[in-house]
N, C-alpha and C positions, 0 to 999 in steps of 0.2 A: 785275088781270089779268096772267097770267103769260106771258112772252115763249115762243113756239113755237121750236123748234128748226129752223134753215134746213135745207131738203132739198138734199143733195149727191149726186152719183154718187161712188162710190169714187174715180175719178180727180180730180174737182174737190176732194174732201177731202184728197187728197194735195198738189195744187196749194196749197190754201190752207194748209196746214201749212208747206209750203216758204216761201211768201210771209210767213206769219206769223213763222216764226223768222228770216227775213232781215231783216225790219222791226223786230226786237224790240230792237235795240240803237240803235234810232233813224235808221238809215241803210240803205238798200238799195244794196248795192256792186254794181259791174259784174261783179265776179268771181262773185257769188252769183247774179245774174240770168242769167249764162252757164250757170252749174250748173244751175239751174231748167230752162232749156232743154235742156241736155244729158240732164237725167234724164228729162224728157218725150219726148224723141226715142229714148231708149235703153231704157227700161224696157218690157218687153213689154205691161204692161197699158194703156198709153197707145196712141192712134191719131193719125193725121194730124189728126183734128178736134180732138183735144185741144191739139195744137201750135197749129193756126190760131187757136183760142180763148183761148190762153193770156193775152193782154192783158186779154181781157174777164174772165176768172176771177180774174187779180190785181187788177183795179179793184174787182170786186165784194167780193173779200176785203177789200181795204183800206177800202171803205165799212162793211162788217161790223165791222171791228177799231176803226173810228173811233166806232162806236156805244157807248152805255154797256153796259160789261160785255163789250166786243167779243172779248177775248181768250178768254174763257171760252165766249163764243157760237161762235167757230170751233172750239174744242175739243169742245164737246157736238155740233156739226154733223159733224165729223169721226168722232166716236165712234159716233154714229148711223149714219153712212154706210159705214164700214169693217167688212166681216166680219173676224172674229178672225184668219182666215189671213193677212190683209194688214197686220196691226198692224207686223210687223218690217219690211215693205215700207215703210210709210210712215214709219216711225222711221228707216230707212236713206236715205230720200230727204232728210228733214229734217237729218240728221247731214251728208250731203254737201253741203247748203247751207250750213250753220253753220260747216263746217270749210274751206269753199272759200277764204276769205280768210286762214286760218291763224291768226286772232286770234279768240279767244273771251274775251267779256266776262261779267262775272257775271249779267248780265240774259239773255243767250243761254244761258247754262247752266241757269239757272232755268226758261226756257220750255222747253228740251228736256227737262228734267225733268217738267214738266207733260204735255208730249207723251206721254213714255214712260209716265207713269202712266195717262194717259187711255187708251192703246192697250194697256195691260197687257202691256208688252214685259218680259221677265224681266231681272233684273240681268245674268244670263250673257249672254243674247241681246244685250243693250244694249252690253256691253262688247265683244263680238266685233264687233258693228257699227262701234262707234267706232275699234276698233283698225284694221279694214279701211278705214275713211274716211280714216284717217291716213296708212296705206300708200298709198292712191290720190292723196293730195295732195302726197306727197314730191317734192321738186325734186332735180337734180343737186348743187346747192350747200346744204348745210345752212344751216338759218335760225338 
């Protein structure tokens, strides 16, 4: 019997993708958690309810990810939940989270590629989003 795809709202799907990319290196860092909260507070598609339910969504995502084939289940659920015009928005949210700690490891890069492919984000679109994220996370002192 095939597993059915978890039903998510577009907002939940973006939160799941952010949690997934944050956890992909084995550690969810404080900077990444703060970035997830900032995205939920600042992106127009999120509501106050999404922010209040953030911990619940993160826990549900964690449970799904820890199941057999969890990463692919999250990707399938996000793909099913997100209309095509929100693909770049979701990718931008994931990139913001993964660049928050200014350290990208190979696993994070691979998961980001999976998200980009799942959401059909073009190479040009991905490059522009990644460039903008790097610019947003710059500090006074060069790293």
